C-alpha atoms as a printed R data frame, in Angstrom:
    type eleno elety resid chain resno       x       y       z
1   ATOM     1    CA   UNK     A     1 102.086  97.489  72.201
2   ATOM     2    CA   UNK     A     2 101.770  99.907  75.347
3   ATOM     3    CA   UNK     A     3 102.347  98.019  78.483
4   ATOM     4    CA   UNK     A     4 102.630  98.484  82.167
5   ATOM     5    CA   UNK     A     5 106.311  99.167  81.735
6   ATOM     6    CA   UNK     A     6 105.097 102.547  80.810
7   ATOM     7    CA   UNK     A     7 103.148 102.994  84.431
8   ATOM     8    CA   UNK     A     8 104.946 104.992  86.936
9   ATOM     9    CA   UNK     A     9 106.392 103.708  90.312
10  ATOM    10    CA   UNK     A    10 103.216 105.432  92.225
11  ATOM    11    CA   UNK     A    11 100.583 103.223  89.608
12  ATOM    12    CA   UNK     A    12 102.550 100.024  90.278
13  ATOM    13    CA   UNK     A    13 102.310 100.598  94.044
14  ATOM    14    CA   UNK     A    14  98.683 101.308  93.727
15  ATOM    15    CA   UNK     A    15  98.284  98.012  91.906
16  ATOM    16    CA   UNK     A    16  99.931  96.209  94.589
17  ATOM    17    CA   UNK     A    17  97.520  97.796  97.295
18  ATOM    18    CA   UNK     A    18  94.061  96.075  94.883
19  ATOM    19    CA   UNK     A    19  96.119  93.209  94.748
20  ATOM    20    CA   UNK     A    20  96.719  92.832  98.409
21  ATOM    21    CA   UNK     A    21  92.526  93.587  98.886
22  ATOM    22    CA   UNK     A    22  91.808  90.978  96.597
23  ATOM    23    CA   UNK     A    23  94.264  88.170  98.209
24  ATOM    24    CA   UNK     A    24  92.745  89.193 101.488
25  ATOM    25    CA   UNK     A    25  89.175  89.317 100.452
26  ATOM    26    CA   UNK     A    26  88.993  86.004  98.815
27  ATOM    27    CA   UNK     A    27  90.997  84.208 101.561
28  ATOM    28    CA   UNK     A    28  88.485  85.730 103.935
29  ATOM    29    CA   UNK     A    29  85.401  84.358 101.484
30  ATOM    30    CA   UNK     A    30  87.338  81.144 101.313
31  ATOM    31    CA   UNK     A    31  87.470  80.793 104.697
32  ATOM    32    CA   UNK     A    32  83.398  81.543 105.540
33  ATOM    33    CA   UNK     A    33  82.434  78.881 102.602
34  ATOM    34    CA   UNK     A    34  84.353  76.145 104.453
35  ATOM    35    CA   UNK     A    35  83.409  77.112 107.667
36  ATOM    36    CA   UNK     A    36  79.491  77.180 106.228
37  ATOM    37    CA   UNK     A    37  79.719  73.965 104.450
38  ATOM    38    CA   UNK     A    38  81.663  72.053 106.620
39  ATOM    39    CA   UNK     A    39  79.608  72.598 109.238
40  ATOM    40    CA   UNK     A    40  76.842  71.343 106.888
41  ATOM    41    CA   UNK     A    41  78.668  68.277 106.144
42  ATOM    42    CA   UNK     A    42  80.105  68.884 102.636
43  ATOM    43    CA   UNK     A    43  83.954  67.859 102.139
44  ATOM    44    CA   UNK     A    44  87.023  70.676 102.016
45  ATOM    45    CA   UNK     A    45  86.741  70.278  98.545
46  ATOM    46    CA   UNK     A    46  83.111  70.169  97.880
47  ATOM    47    CA   UNK     A    47  83.319  73.535  99.471
48  ATOM    48    CA   UNK     A    48  86.411  74.580  97.219
49  ATOM    49    CA   UNK     A    49  84.334  73.580  94.041
50  ATOM    50    CA   UNK     A    50  81.245  75.800  95.267
51  ATOM    51    CA   UNK     A    51  83.804  78.761  95.853
52  ATOM    52    CA   UNK     A    52  84.709  78.188  92.502
53  ATOM    53    CA   UNK     A    53  81.896  78.379  90.639
54  ATOM    54    CA   UNK     A    54  81.164  82.133  91.324
55  ATOM    55    CA   UNK     A    55  82.045  84.569  88.457
56  ATOM    56    CA   UNK     A    56  82.590  86.924  91.374
57  ATOM    57    CA   UNK     A    57  85.370  84.803  92.877
58  ATOM    58    CA   UNK     A    58  87.174  83.907  89.681
59  ATOM    59    CA   UNK     A    59  87.121  88.025  88.467
60  ATOM    60    CA   UNK     A    60  88.648  88.517  91.871
61  ATOM    61    CA   UNK     A    61  91.186  86.776  91.530
62  ATOM    62    CA   UNK     A    62  91.786  87.106  88.134
63  ATOM    63    CA   UNK     A    63  92.160  91.229  89.141
64  ATOM    64    CA   UNK     A    64  94.551  90.035  92.201
65  ATOM    65    CA   UNK     A    65  96.534  88.263  89.692
66  ATOM    66    CA   UNK     A    66  96.790  90.957  86.853
67  ATOM    67    CA   UNK     A    67  97.324  93.604  89.838
68  ATOM    68    CA   UNK     A    68 100.163  91.566  91.523
69  ATOM    69    CA   UNK     A    69 101.945  91.278  88.522
70  ATOM    70    CA   UNK     A    70 101.694  95.126  87.226
71  ATOM    71    CA   UNK     A    71 103.308  95.996  90.696
72  ATOM    72    CA   UNK     A    72 105.914  93.336  90.044
73  ATOM    73    CA   UNK     A    73 106.447  95.149  86.517
74  ATOM    74    CA   UNK     A    74 106.342  91.766  85.012
75  ATOM    75    CA   UNK     A    75 104.657  88.815  83.909
76  ATOM    76    CA   UNK     A    76 106.955  86.000  85.063
77  ATOM    77    CA   UNK     A    77 109.105  84.728  82.205
78  ATOM    78    CA   UNK     A    78 107.369  86.422  80.019
79  ATOM    79    CA   UNK     A    79 105.989  90.345  78.623
80  ATOM    80    CA   UNK     A    80 103.357  92.150  80.880
81  ATOM    81    CA   UNK     A    81 100.030  91.927  79.903
82  ATOM    82    CA   UNK     A    82  98.777  94.386  77.302
83  ATOM    83    CA   UNK     A    83  96.775  97.618  78.031
84  ATOM    84    CA   UNK     A    84  93.483  95.859  76.273
85  ATOM    85    CA   UNK     A    85  94.085  92.610  78.596
86  ATOM    86    CA   UNK     A    86  93.728  94.759  81.664
87  ATOM    87    CA   UNK     A    87  90.792  96.911  80.690
88  ATOM    88    CA   UNK     A    88  89.241  93.500  80.185
89  ATOM    89    CA   UNK     A    89  89.987  93.027  83.933
90  ATOM    90    CA   UNK     A    90  89.023  96.207  85.281
91  ATOM    91    CA   UNK     A    91  85.936  95.885  82.546
92  ATOM    92    CA   UNK     A    92  85.039  92.576  84.000
93  ATOM    93    CA   UNK     A    93  85.388  93.754  87.609
94  ATOM    94    CA   UNK     A    94  83.113  96.728  87.248
95  ATOM    95    CA   UNK     A    95  80.519  94.604  85.916
96  ATOM    96    CA   UNK     A    96  80.822  92.069  89.188
97  ATOM    97    CA   UNK     A    97  80.121  95.288  90.689
98  ATOM    98    CA   UNK     A    98  77.218  96.816  89.183
99  ATOM    99    CA   UNK     A    99  75.163  93.251  89.044
100 ATOM   100    CA   UNK     A   100  76.072  92.663  92.593
101 ATOM   101    CA   UNK     A   101  74.333  96.080  93.492
102 ATOM   102    CA   UNK     A   102  71.292  95.605  91.301
103 ATOM   103    CA   UNK     A   103  70.404  92.028  90.676
104 ATOM   104    CA   UNK     A   104  72.209  90.204  93.864
105 ATOM   105    CA   UNK     A   105  72.401  92.191  96.877
106 ATOM   106    CA   UNK     A   106  68.867  92.242  98.318
107 ATOM   107    CA   UNK     A   107  68.347  88.631  97.717
108 ATOM   108    CA   UNK     A   108  71.958  87.359 100.162
109 ATOM   109    CA   UNK     A   109  71.155  87.027 103.386
110 ATOM   110    CA   UNK     A   110  73.577  88.672 106.107
111 ATOM   111    CA   UNK     A   111  76.118  86.005 107.106
112 ATOM   112    CA   UNK     A   112  78.720  87.944 109.911
113 ATOM   113    CA   UNK     A   113  81.128  89.860 110.203
114 ATOM   114    CA   UNK     A   114  83.507  88.263 108.506
115 ATOM   115    CA   UNK     A   115  81.172  87.411 105.542
116 ATOM   116    CA   UNK     A   116  79.910  91.363 105.141
117 ATOM   117    CA   UNK     A   117  83.936  92.274 105.018
118 ATOM   118    CA   UNK     A   118  84.614  89.977 102.276
119 ATOM   119    CA   UNK     A   119  81.289  90.599 100.582
120 ATOM   120    CA   UNK     A   120  81.901  94.243 100.579
121 ATOM   121    CA   UNK     A   121  85.813  94.507  99.601
122 ATOM   122    CA   UNK     A   122  84.737  92.091  96.785
123 ATOM   123    CA   UNK     A   123  81.573  93.335  95.253
124 ATOM   124    CA   UNK     A   124  82.538  97.080  96.282
125 ATOM   125    CA   UNK     A   125  86.038  97.800  96.899
126 ATOM   126    CA   UNK     A   126  88.080  96.286  94.440
127 ATOM   127    CA   UNK     A   127  85.639  97.211  91.781
128 ATOM   128    CA   UNK     A   128  85.388 100.593  92.650
129 ATOM   129    CA   UNK     A   129  89.807 101.210  93.530
130 ATOM   130    CA   UNK     A   130  90.598  99.043  90.240
131 ATOM   131    CA   UNK     A   131  87.970 101.149  88.135
132 ATOM   132    CA   UNK     A   132  89.822 104.562  89.997
133 ATOM   133    CA   UNK     A   133  93.546 103.026  88.973
134 ATOM   134    CA   UNK     A   134  92.519 102.240  85.760
135 ATOM   135    CA   UNK     A   135  91.263 105.738  84.562
136 ATOM   136    CA   UNK     A   136  93.985 107.464  86.482
137 ATOM   137    CA   UNK     A   137  96.651 105.200  85.859
138 ATOM   138    CA   UNK     A   138  96.590 103.278  82.200
139 ATOM   139    CA   UNK     A   139  97.814 104.822  78.726
140 ATOM   140    CA   UNK     A   140  94.251 103.976  77.476
141 ATOM   141    CA   UNK     A   141  94.877 105.123  73.876
142 ATOM   142    CA   UNK     A   142  96.440 101.960  72.062
143 ATOM   143    CA   UNK     A   143  92.245 100.129  72.527
144 ATOM   144    CA   UNK     A   144  90.250  99.565  69.506
145 ATOM   145    CA   UNK     A   145  87.046  98.765  67.711
146 ATOM   146    CA   UNK     A   146  87.681  95.156  68.046
147 ATOM   147    CA   UNK     A   147  88.519  94.961  72.024
148 ATOM   148    CA   UNK     A   148  84.717  94.864  73.368
149 ATOM   149    CA   UNK     A   149  84.291  91.487  71.126
150 ATOM   150    CA   UNK     A   150  87.337  90.082  72.699
151 ATOM   151    CA   UNK     A   151  86.573  90.649  76.124
152 ATOM   152    CA   UNK     A   152  83.541  88.903  75.897
153 ATOM   153    CA   UNK     A   153  85.399  86.010  75.872
154 ATOM   154    CA   UNK     A   154  85.725  85.519  79.741
155 ATOM   155    CA   UNK     A   155  81.959  85.975  81.108
156 ATOM   156    CA   UNK     A   156  80.980  83.837  77.592
157 ATOM   157    CA   UNK     A   157  83.537  81.060  78.865
158 ATOM   158    CA   UNK     A   158  82.295  81.561  82.419
159 ATOM   159    CA   UNK     A   159  78.775  80.908  81.073
160 ATOM   160    CA   UNK     A   160  79.384  77.836  79.464
161 ATOM   161    CA   UNK     A   161  81.817  76.981  82.483
162 ATOM   162    CA   UNK     A   162  78.838  77.207  84.845
163 ATOM   163    CA   UNK     A   163  76.182  75.493  82.956
164 ATOM   164    CA   UNK     A   164  78.460  72.564  82.847
165 ATOM   165    CA   UNK     A   165  78.854  72.272  86.277
166 ATOM   166    CA   UNK     A   166  75.450  72.867  86.959
167 ATOM   167    CA   UNK     A   167  74.611  69.846  84.474
168 ATOM   168    CA   UNK     A   168  77.059  67.889  87.147
169 ATOM   169    CA   UNK     A   169  75.771  68.740  89.793
170 ATOM   170    CA   UNK     A   170  72.428  70.897  89.594
171 ATOM   171    CA   UNK     A   171  73.648  73.481  91.526
172 ATOM   172    CA   UNK     A   172  73.486  77.154  89.706
173 ATOM   173    CA   UNK     A   173  75.403  79.675  91.383
174 ATOM   174    CA   UNK     A   174  73.162  82.614  90.581
175 ATOM   175    CA   UNK     A   175  69.288  82.624  90.487
176 ATOM   176    CA   UNK     A   176  69.420  83.832  86.304
177 ATOM   177    CA   UNK     A   177  71.474  81.297  84.993
178 ATOM   178    CA   UNK     A   178  69.368  78.461  87.363
179 ATOM   179    CA   UNK     A   179  68.730  76.384  84.634
180 ATOM   180    CA   UNK     A   180  66.801  74.019  87.627
181 ATOM   181    CA   UNK     A   181  64.322  76.839  88.214
182 ATOM   182    CA   UNK     A   182  63.939  78.923  85.144
183 ATOM   183    CA   UNK     A   183  64.953  76.553  82.167
184 ATOM   184    CA   UNK     A   184  67.520  76.591  79.795
185 ATOM   185    CA   UNK     A   185  65.762  79.332  77.063
186 ATOM   186    CA   UNK     A   186  65.332  81.726  80.141
187 ATOM   187    CA   UNK     A   187  69.378  81.368  81.666
188 ATOM   188    CA   UNK     A   188  70.499  81.715  78.136
189 ATOM   189    CA   UNK     A   189  68.432  84.632  77.192
190 ATOM   190    CA   UNK     A   190  69.686  86.347  80.766
191 ATOM   191    CA   UNK     A   191  72.858  85.423  80.066
192 ATOM   192    CA   UNK     A   192  72.631  87.147  76.476
193 ATOM   193    CA   UNK     A   193  71.232  90.033  77.749
194 ATOM   194    CA   UNK     A   194  73.926  90.919  80.462
195 ATOM   195    CA   UNK     A   195  76.631  89.427  77.522
196 ATOM   196    CA   UNK     A   196  75.304  92.804  75.891
197 ATOM   197    CA   UNK     A   197  75.392  94.927  78.508
198 ATOM   198    CA   UNK     A   198  79.450  94.006  78.531
199 ATOM   199    CA   UNK     A   199  79.514  94.400  75.112
200 ATOM   200    CA   UNK     A   200  77.701  97.772  75.351
201 ATOM   201    CA   UNK     A   201  79.686  99.156  78.110
202 ATOM   202    CA   UNK     A   202  82.989  97.781  76.078
203 ATOM   203    CA   UNK     A   203  82.111 100.166  73.216
204 ATOM   204    CA   UNK     A   204  81.128 102.963  75.653
205 ATOM   205    CA   UNK     A   205  84.965 102.517  76.869
206 ATOM   206    CA   UNK     A   206  86.212 102.711  73.381
207 ATOM   207    CA   UNK     A   207  84.366 105.217  72.418
208 ATOM   208    CA   UNK     A   208  85.036 107.327  74.999
209 ATOM   209    CA   UNK     A   209  89.050 106.813  74.889
210 ATOM   210    CA   UNK     A   210  88.366 107.747  71.119
211 ATOM   211    CA   UNK     A   211  86.635 111.126  71.921
212 ATOM   212    CA   UNK     A   212  89.730 111.733  74.363
213 ATOM   213    CA   UNK     A   213  92.289 110.568  72.137
214 ATOM   214    CA   UNK     A   214  90.725 113.439  69.060
215 ATOM   215    CA   UNK     A   215  89.940 116.683  71.219
216 ATOM   216    CA   UNK     A   216  93.878 116.079  72.619
217 ATOM   217    CA   UNK     A   217  94.602 116.170  68.498
218 ATOM   218    CA   UNK     A   218  92.418 118.967  68.235
């Protein structure tokens, strides 16, 4: 198994920088969410619940935790995360950036400079930096054909979580899974298409790694 223990000190420091940016962006967005919702009469608990409903937030949190642990050179109390896990996390945050740019950016109204900064960090900076770091630093040659299917576990789990939350409080974080507006059939269709897109992206990644591996051997 290849782990981040083989990464250079420079790569681990770069992971630490990405982690710091991620934690900062998450904190900024939390401040924005708390300010907006409490100003509308909601409780802090309700604001936190809303904050944790977004795939963007949860995925940036996953990136921040992963990069922090890579920077520390180990998982506390256990081995470092394997390359497949890191690649799945990076693929998920890349999907965050693509989906936001294609489907969501035009639908979100500007809400001040703090929101704007957090928005750019969460949807653009962290995804782009994570992908560049993965390309430059992560030894990828242990990735195999089964990995893209395993990487789907996270978005599928999020879908179940988001739909369960919506059934409980009638709030859905994204228009394309808003059951109240489009119904379960369309919401599940949209989610399936996005999942297939991520699966395809995963196979592209694995295929390119395999081609690179083959070309190096020849």
